Steps between C-alpha positions, in 0.01 A plus 500: 500500500380848606185508700290754683472412869184578690518433872176515694468457875148378546267673743398180669862428598587849616179547693566198719809672632368853496204397709730410787518127468687357799763316299654469156600190317782683325388405152287790376775748439766271351256320273405822322799730530827335598658735749857402440464603140421849621840545658734405219786738522519839670158577637342687781155510647411748232626275227158421369386858459509738212640489149337378182500141627315561826177319572160645579257407772126508488368475854126486510254506788463163664761238429603556137869566441652480153856531383557524127848534355550486127868462424671304224690204643685216338675178596809436290629150432853619567411541867590133532839570341571766765398260775710217354811719467472622855433151635799355312739769623362461853559123476860555392568719801329262744705207366823677591373557854497127580773362274745502793294392801334194345848345453643681799718211616676502161566876499615491864764246403597680178542847653599367846230708677274437800121478510452868588698617196295264285171627646602858423511411131124461537436769762674770295193490273285583802730757655550701180127540457442689825697824433433505125124439489402863576697655210384219269135561598554870427651408163204274421249777571698778331674325210270208425510122467730479197792686654476297820488167315784605268722606789436177687576288193831687458610429858395138459711464186809673645493294819476176302815585301692602814442151640678343204820666620457356849572133425804454718539372853641835618241712318208487742491884531451522123210256497349686797527829308331343198219376724471850646459653154229245419332582832472864393310376196244323717396833658375599154293182471296413807261796498424493127225232461201699637599813302564311177169315536295815553670696220457234231210272600125528524303503822413131487864401433701711740526255793588214265764713325648601836517134600678411175750780562573359846502149352794597277713567806391169649591323177853634531520374857375160381771484233750616763406199712513252211784596266810577716517151656492356147753740347741494796540145633685442826833384355829486691732645233505879543593576139208291376271666753614845383413402143147402602451826692633706208264322261201585723606864523537526121147369450350749746696789346387406149135483601523829693658672199235371260221620729661843539512540123137392466391746769684784322337413167148392591391615846262800490386742766124479438249437220396788276136459605443413868346163593251643750312819576696531823829495308368765264411717797839444664680616186315829519639590842786754505813357670520806726173395664674197649722514810714191539601582858139571598397166350753311714386689811138409433595135458697497824199647681270225369504256793345212308753539220780497759357173637509360147859621456602309812306182418625500141856536627455211743362265234744585222791523744429141604498399133839669448643319802371159388632557147844614616553227761328214316828340391624488860171349620491225240870412515478470880235227482580359155878519436610515138156603374597839352303432183189400693538811717470702180202294389324558832558872458365471148190326637443782748515766231308316227218432745515867598478609137181298464372654821586852382317452171193348662485779760529766229218351294288460813551866598406620152170315534415533869677816625511338848837644592487476880340156514735348242811654658407371846415151375830467312693632802341241730586222255858631470534475878365144503724410206806627690410283799453196275834558324685543831355183653563271201846613391680250726286194429758352264273482195578748223165440328325629812716813495409558136128487585517725805732744321253523214214573740708769671598659170147502359379731776814685618616594150142537378460774760745736325261657243217504755699739715546740208133495406373538857741791554358683199150451640600629842689804372278633221564749342877484560745375237541123469877537465526671838287250692665195343843651562430534872372141512818371338716712729339331799556158342872570447548617860322199649679274253842613623393462864352154445794367296754610761294387800390169354855427387631562853219290652575214260870513593421496873179300540433319173272517194170442683560785743578733208176411325297537821645851523346578160168337597465734798528807279262352244244464780553865599451604137179297476351669806597847377349431156171420669504844664531687170176658382411684182261794515291458186283799596805726498623373166155545352470852634840588352378391160171685523651807662775552246372352178145628513295807578152525643215674335 
């Protein structure tokens, strides 16, 4: 229901920093005014100034600083509908990413292709993202969330129907084209969660909502691990196999079509009344005050953000490589276990979904972005070592346990990267920062899939996993180097939202 928000930054908190305290715990600013909520959509450093919604500052002698902003805000119940629709459509697209590779040995036999052609059915998702992310980020900032989500859902639906016409042993180019069309749809998905969360959700919910948005994509990956081995058994008769493949494609096309229709009917750009004071302020900013190119340049000049871009790419790229090549790893040590390969992938992602949700809730309460990100990165590195060393022990139950531990931290890291990026890049748009993170992940994903695949062919599974462990260690060290200047962020708020007496 409508409410009048009154945000007060207490003098005792501000004075500790204003007096030149040697260090900051990073909690004062986020606990009172969540910075990422101040950058929702096109903003600039002047985005908090002027207009009927601007705040006023009363700076008194001594250490009293007060910020009072009286703006009507409201949280709508339908915000959960928007989040559910996006998450479901994201899940549909992610499912189609892995529906080939998790039963790769079956599709290699059906289409008579080699491992590289099979891997490109996965890597096309990563490659397409790189050249298209810049125009999609521009579209997100200029046209809004609804148009981006609607466009992505359309590509997802079209690609799914193209695949139905590819069920023939000589029709690999058709199935590849259908996968390419679906891959275009994923460009309109990966950068949406932080923007959707900040536009629709309150300050105390935004990290959790972002995690749920990421979780939808992970759910699709989980289903992609589990369902294809069940729907498409490894049978010898090619006509029977074609029938199983066609049945799977019809199911995915039907779901994609239903979700596209629901997005057209129900998905909305933003609530009538903003959920936070920061959103109300952002709506009051003229679009001409925002320079998209200048925003990207500022981000590329932020050395700590660039470190995060690299470390995020290393972590998520390793996840993409493990997901794509998992079938080959499991079948090598456990022949005939295609179904269990899918279940191990499912374990990785389900554990990661739990990790994502827990990390989102923790960030909403603690705001310890750097500490949490570093801790999860270290555990992802250790989990990768554990998975690599136990894969060849001959006990599938051990692989299930180590895969779950790896997934909990490696997949749980995904929303942390988004949230930490918003903290590091305030007051830039969330869509731009998350887009650059995902671009890095796609590039490293392609590199890791190709390199690990070649290493596995030449030196074996263990050597391929050690290759990934080395880069996880590099990412861990680089994450430890990243720092966040809380003084600068605080001065930006005070310098542009307030005026001194």
